[in-house]
N, C-alpha and C positions, 0 to 999 in steps of 0.2 A: 783501637792497635797502639802498640805502644813500641817508637823507633826509641833508639839508643845510640851514641853516638859517640866512640873512641877515637879521637884525637893519641896520634905517638909522632914523635921523634926516636932514631934509631940512636942508641953510645953508638960513640965509632967500631969501638970494640966492638960490639952484637958479633956473635956468630952467629949468618944466614943461614947457614948450614940447619944448624939446627931449632935457629928460631921457625923455620919452612917446617919440620917434622910438627913440633910443636902444636902449630897454627892447623896440621893436617890433622894432626889431633881431635882437636879439639876443635874443628872443622865438621869430623866425623860427628862425633857428640853432637850437636849444638844440632844437628842438623835431624836426629835424631828425640828433640826433645819434643812435648807435646805444647804447642802454642807459640813453635820458630816458624814462624813466614818464608827470611827469606834474609841473607845477609850479603853488602856488594863492598868495594872496597877499592880505593881511590889516592893516589900520590898526588902531592903539590910538587913542583918544580923544586920549591925553600926543600922538600921532603919527607914533609908534614905526611903519615899514612892517616886517613879517614878512613874506617869502619864505620857504615851505617848498618843496622841489624834491628830490623822488624819480629815483633809478639805480635801474640792477638790479644795481650793483657799483661795487666802489672803483674800479677803471680808468677808464668810463665818467663818474663825476666826478670823475676828475682828467683824462679827454683833453675834458669842458669847461671847467674851470681853466684848464687851459694851451691849448685854439681862440686861435692867434693874434689874432681878431678881439675874443674877450673879454676878450685880458689889457688889450689897449687901452682896451678898456669902464671894464674896473677901477680901470684909472688916471685914463679920463674922471671916474670914479664919485667915488676920488678927492680928486679933483682940486675938481669943477665943482660935486657935486650935496650929497653928503655931509660934515653934521657931523660922523656919527660912526657905525661899520660893524663889524658881529662875525659871522662865520662859524662854525660846529660846524658838526659833520656825529657819524652814527649810526647804528649798526646796526639794525637791527631787524625784530623778531619779529612773524611774520606771526597776526596772534587770530584761535585758535579760534574765531570767527562772527563775520561781518561788526557793523558797531561802529556803529545805526543816528545821522543826525546828530542834533546837538540846535538847537533855533529859539534862534535870539537866543543864542547862545553866543556868534560874532565877527560883527563884518561883513566880508566880503567891498569889497574892496576890486579897481574894474575895471584889466584888465590893461594 
């Protein structure tokens, strides 16, 4: 499995309604792509947003990264919405047993 980590800070003038519309459109596309597993978003106290997206392979992640509508959305993100943005990815090793969620560990934002 591949986990992609998207860390962003919003520009002060970012139009949150437009960003929400774009996010919903991208979510509808990625959830229907082969190899997509899940995505979760978290917001830190300092305003940083972390999105963790899981894919079953590097090829699936690459297909998402290169999807034509996602390429346009990434450009809009850089120009209109995000003051800072970093993307990282990592291979994961499944845990020996499921890890129970910790209460209060992170605030989950709505997609």
